[in-house]
C-alpha positions, 0 to 999 in steps of 0.5 A, a space after each residue: 500500500 505504501 509503495 503504491 502511494 509512493 509511486 502515485 504521489 511522491 515518485 513523480 516529483 523526483 523529476 525536476 520538471 514536475 517540481 517546477 510545475 507543481 510550484 508554479 501551479 501552487 503559486 497561481 493557486 494562491 493568487 488566482 482564486 481570490 481574484 475569481 471570488 471578487 469577480 463573482 461578487 462583483 457580477 463580473 464573472 465573464 470579464 475574466 474570460 474576456 481579459 484572458 483573451 485580451 492579452 493574446 495580441 500582446 503575447 503574440 507581438 512578444 513572440 514575433 519579436 523575441 520568440 518564446 521569451 516569457 518575459 517579453 511575451 508577458 510584458 506584451 500581454 500586460 501592456 495590451 491587457 491594460 490597453 484593452 481595459 482602458 479602451 473598454 472603460 472609455 467606450 463605456 463612459 463615452 457611449 453609455 454602453 455597459 463595460 462588460 459589453 464593451 469588454 466582450 467586443 474587444 475580447 473578440 477583436 483581440 482573440 482574432 488579432 492574436 491568432 492571426 499574428 501567431 499564425 503569420 509569424 509561427 506554426 500551428 505548434 506555436 499557436 497551440 503552445 500559446 493558446 493552451 500552455 505547457 505547465 510541464 515545460 516551464 523553466 526556472 525563469 518562468 517559475 520565478 516570474 510566476 512566483 513574483 507576479 503571484 506574490 505581487 498580487 497577494 500583497 496588493 490584494 492585502 493592501 486594497 482588500 477593505 476597499 475592494 470589499 466596500 466596492 463590492 457591497 456598496 460602490 456608491 458609499 465608496 465614491 461618496 467617501 473618496 474621489 479616488 474610488 475609481 482607482 480601486 477598480 483600475 487596480 483590480 483590473 490590473 491585478 487581473 491582467 497580471 494574473 492572466 499573464 502569469 497563467 498563460 505560460 502554464 495553462 494558455 490564454 484559453 484556459 488560464 481563467 479556469 483556475 481563477 473562476 472554477 474554484 471561486 464558483 465552487 466555493 459559493 456552494 460551501 460558504 457564505 462568508 468572504 474569508 470562507 470563499 477565499 480559503 476554500 477556493 484556494 484549497 480547491 485550486 491547489 488540489 486541482 493543480 496538483 491532482 491534475 499534474 499527477 493525472 497527467 503524469 500517470 495517464 500521459 494526458 495533457 497537463 493543462 486540460 487535466 488541471 481544468 477538468 479536475 477543477 470542473 469536476 470539483 465544481 460539479 461535485 459542489 453543485 450536487 452536494 455543496 452546503 448551500 444552493 446545491 441540489 442536495 441542499 434543496 432536497 434537504 430543505 424539501 425533506 426536512 419537516 417544519 418545526 411545530 411550535 407546541 408552546 401555549 
């Protein structure tokens, strides 16, 4: 039994590429889920997906200029992601269009432009690598970049945490208390772009948002408190990233989809058996008899 456990859960990490992959996955699991929780609370769940694709042209330009240079591709992704966020906000304010609608429009344009740039300057293998990532191929430089970005996100979230909570609960109050309330939203979008840029190397631009949103939406079935949502989502992300890597190693399947599918399985399990708003919770309410008051 011990030999079996060792072969499945310990022996794979004798390889350097597996150790780097799991550390990168755990770093992303610390930074991404809290952002996902705030996206859900702010009613911006689909914005994360739009931003994940918005960084693609910047990543593609970095690839055309320097090849598979993660720092250059990351800088391009951050700059283009911030540009798309600013343009979407400007269009929303000038034209009266909802920000999510403007973001969705820019997301479609960005996705097409990014795919076109990579197709013109590379091969189908290059396009697949950028779109779907390769967590098993990250090197020391990529790992340091991912860890650095994740640390910056966690520290910045700690600094602006109270302002983010107030903006989620009562944005009008925050605007009335400070003229700089718009900076809270801008900082949040900046953190979102940074996280997606760190995640594209491991999970690709198409699936980087999965480790952010699936644990966050799963946590809603287990807790109603903010600290509970953040803690549970981080644990689910860590289990998904580590478990997905192990499944990928033993079953010889792609690592990125394995991680996201495991997170998806966690979401389905939560939707069926979670403590709140799940199918099991609804059945419990129907079968639990109403308390009868026998007092006079």
